[in-house]
C-alpha positions as CSV (number, residue, x, y, z in Angstrom):
1,M,83.8,48.2,-10.2
2,K,82.0,51.6,-9.8
3,R,78.8,50.1,-11.1
4,L,79.0,47.2,-8.7
5,I,79.4,49.5,-5.7
6,L,76.6,51.7,-6.9
7,A,74.3,48.7,-7.4
8,A,75.2,47.3,-3.9
9,A,74.5,50.7,-2.3
10,A,71.2,51.1,-4.1
11,S,70.0,47.6,-3.1
12,L,71.0,48.2,0.5
13,A,69.1,51.5,0.5
14,L,66.0,50.0,-1.0
15,S,66.0,46.9,1.3
16,A,66.3,49.1,4.4
17,C,63.0,51.0,3.4
18,S,60.9,48.0,2.3
19,G,60.4,46.3,5.7
20,G,58.5,49.2,7.4
21,L,56.0,49.6,4.6
22,L,54.4,46.2,5.0
23,R,54.1,46.2,8.8
24,A,50.8,47.1,10.4
25,D,50.4,47.9,14.0
26,D,48.5,45.7,16.3
27,A,45.6,48.2,16.8
28,S,44.8,48.5,13.1
29,T,45.1,44.7,12.6
30,Q,42.7,44.2,15.5
31,A,40.3,46.8,14.1
32,V,40.2,45.1,10.7
33,R,39.6,41.7,12.2
34,M,36.8,43.0,14.4
35,A,35.2,44.7,11.4
36,M,35.3,41.5,9.4
37,A,33.9,39.4,12.3
38,A,31.1,41.9,12.7
39,Q,29.9,41.2,9.1
40,V,29.5,37.4,9.7
41,I,26.0,36.5,10.7
42,D,26.6,32.9,11.9
43,H,30.2,32.2,12.9
44,A,29.4,28.5,13.3
45,G,27.9,28.3,9.8
46,V,31.1,27.0,8.3
47,R,30.7,23.8,10.2
48,D,27.0,23.3,9.2
49,T,27.0,20.6,6.5
50,S,23.2,20.4,6.1
51,Q,21.7,21.0,2.6
52,V,20.7,24.5,1.8
53,V,17.0,24.8,1.1
54,G,15.3,27.6,-0.9
55,L,17.1,28.1,-4.2
56,D,17.9,25.3,-6.6
57,G,20.9,25.4,-8.9
58,R,19.0,26.3,-12.1
59,A,17.3,29.3,-10.5
60,A,20.6,30.4,-9.0
61,V,22.3,30.2,-12.4
62,N,19.5,32.2,-14.1
63,A,19.6,34.9,-11.4
64,Q,23.4,35.2,-11.7
65,E,23.2,35.4,-15.5
66,R,20.5,38.2,-15.3
67,Y,22.7,40.0,-12.8
68,Q,25.7,39.9,-15.1
69,K,23.7,41.0,-18.2
70,S,22.4,44.0,-16.2
71,F,25.8,45.6,-16.4
72,G,26.3,45.2,-20.1
73,G,23.0,46.5,-21.5
74,S,23.1,49.4,-23.9
75,K,19.5,50.4,-23.0
76,P,19.1,52.4,-19.8
77,L,16.6,51.1,-17.3
78,A,15.2,54.5,-16.5
79,S,15.4,58.0,-17.9
80,P,18.0,60.0,-15.9
81,V,16.1,63.3,-16.5
82,A,12.6,64.0,-15.3
83,T,10.6,66.2,-17.7
84,T,7.1,67.5,-18.1
85,E,4.9,67.0,-21.1
86,E,6.3,70.2,-22.6
87,G,9.9,69.0,-22.2
88,A,10.8,71.5,-19.4
89,W,12.6,70.5,-16.3
90,K,10.6,69.5,-13.3
């Protein structure tokens, strides 16, 4: 019986706190929506069903594969330290 009362009290205490954590005020919600809308170039673009011209599927796949491989390479693209011919720091 004691465990049941303790469990009920704990669940009531936790449920009372959980509702306020997920609520956002109107000002922050509006700020987030405005920031997202500012990043969209063409808001009517979602309704444009014409074919995209400029990059075919094969070239897009190759570009995407090169992009993914660029993160897994063990060879650095450039030396992180600039040195002179003698090996001293510049």
